[in-house]
C-alpha positions as CSV (number, residue, x, y, z in Angstrom):
1,M,-32.4,6.7,61.9
2,P,-29.3,6.3,59.7
3,L,-26.4,8.7,60.0
4,K,-26.0,11.4,57.5
5,S,-22.8,11.3,55.6
6,K,-20.2,14.0,56.2
7,L,-20.8,15.4,52.7
8,E,-24.6,15.5,53.4
9,I,-24.0,17.5,56.5
10,I,-21.6,19.9,54.8
11,E,-24.1,20.5,52.0
12,E,-27.0,21.0,54.5
13,I,-25.0,23.5,56.6
14,A,-23.8,25.4,53.5
15,A,-27.3,25.7,52.1
16,Y,-28.9,26.6,55.4
17,Y,-26.5,29.6,56.0
18,S,-26.3,30.6,52.4
19,E,-30.1,31.0,52.3
20,D,-29.9,33.4,55.2
21,P,-26.5,34.3,56.6
22,S,-28.2,36.1,59.5
23,R,-29.0,32.6,60.9
24,R,-25.3,32.2,61.9
25,G,-24.9,31.9,65.7
26,L,-22.9,35.0,66.5
27,N,-22.7,36.9,69.8
28,E,-22.8,40.7,70.0
29,D,-19.1,40.8,69.2
30,G,-19.5,38.9,66.0
31,L,-17.9,35.8,67.4
32,C,-19.4,32.3,66.9
33,Q,-21.5,30.9,69.7
34,Y,-23.2,27.5,69.7
35,Y,-26.5,29.2,70.5
36,S,-27.2,32.9,70.6
37,K,-30.6,34.5,70.7
38,G,-32.3,31.7,68.8
39,K,-29.5,31.4,66.2
40,V,-27.0,28.5,66.0
41,C,-23.5,27.9,64.7
42,A,-22.9,24.9,62.4
43,V,-22.3,22.6,65.3
44,G,-25.2,24.0,67.2
45,Y,-27.4,23.3,64.2
46,C,-26.6,19.6,64.6
47,L,-27.2,19.4,68.4
48,K,-30.5,18.2,69.9
49,N,-30.8,21.1,72.3
50,P,-28.4,23.8,71.3
51,E,-30.0,26.2,73.8
52,N,-28.3,24.1,76.5
53,F,-25.0,25.4,75.2
54,E,-25.8,29.1,75.0
55,E,-22.9,30.0,77.3
56,E,-20.4,27.8,75.4
57,E,-17.8,29.2,73.1
58,G,-14.6,27.6,71.8
59,C,-13.2,24.8,69.7
60,I,-15.5,21.8,69.5
61,P,-12.7,19.1,69.9
62,I,-11.8,20.7,73.3
63,L,-15.5,20.8,74.4
64,I,-15.8,17.1,73.4
65,Q,-12.6,16.1,75.1
66,E,-13.7,17.9,78.3
67,K,-17.1,16.2,77.9
68,I,-18.9,19.6,77.9
69,I,-20.5,18.5,74.6
70,T,-20.8,14.7,74.0
71,F,-21.8,12.9,70.8
72,E,-25.0,12.0,72.7
73,D,-25.8,15.7,72.6
74,F,-26.0,15.6,68.7
75,K,-29.2,14.8,66.9
76,E,-29.2,11.0,66.2
77,D,-28.5,11.3,62.5
78,Y,-25.6,13.7,63.1
79,R,-23.6,11.6,65.6
80,I,-20.4,11.3,63.6
81,E,-17.7,10.7,66.1
82,D,-14.9,12.6,64.2
83,E,-13.7,15.7,66.1
84,C,-11.6,16.8,63.1
85,F,-14.7,16.9,60.9
86,W,-16.7,19.0,63.4
87,E,-13.7,21.3,63.8
88,L,-13.5,21.9,60.1
89,L,-17.2,22.4,59.8
90,Q,-17.1,24.9,62.7
91,E,-14.2,26.7,61.1
92,F,-16.1,27.0,57.8
93,H,-19.1,28.5,59.6
94,D,-16.9,30.8,61.9
95,T,-14.7,32.3,59.2
96,Q,-16.2,35.8,58.6
97,S,-14.6,36.1,55.1
98,N,-16.7,33.1,54.0
99,W,-19.9,35.1,54.3
100,N,-21.6,38.3,53.4
101,S,-25.2,39.4,53.5
102,N,-26.0,37.5,50.3
103,G,-24.5,34.2,51.4
104,L,-21.2,32.6,50.5
105,T,-18.4,34.9,49.2
106,K,-15.9,33.7,46.5
107,L,-13.6,32.6,49.3
108,G,-16.5,30.8,51.0
109,H,-17.2,28.9,47.8
110,L,-13.6,27.9,47.6
111,N,-13.6,26.8,51.2
112,L,-16.8,24.9,50.6
113,E,-15.3,23.1,47.6
114,N,-12.2,22.2,49.7
115,L,-14.5,20.6,52.4
116,R,-16.4,18.7,49.6
117,E,-13.1,17.4,48.3
118,T,-11.9,16.4,51.7
119,Y,-15.0,14.4,52.6
120,A,-16.3,13.3,49.1
121,E,-14.9,9.8,49.5
122,T,-14.9,9.5,53.2
123,P,-17.1,6.7,54.6
124,V,-19.2,7.5,57.7
125,T,-17.3,6.5,60.9
């Protein structure tokens, strides 16, 4: 299965959560969690078995560096080995001011556009 491009993943994540922001993987304190009660964060969405990381919180580059999450844990077509990309995608998902009950806010649209511009010409690595 070919890898998705970074831009394809960004668009897929934005569409998924814009359609229903209540899908966001947030714990009872409103903080991002990779998997919480059947819901997933942006990174959790791309993992094969996000439920295996229900207890995990924190910055994806640290979890990757500590081998708590590995690139093998990602669905095959999402295995882009770029910790910075995953961190920016996670940050987009986690930022409360990007979302409201209807989907993306104005700020969310601006941040989405910034992600698009950052990765528009970036080849898959």
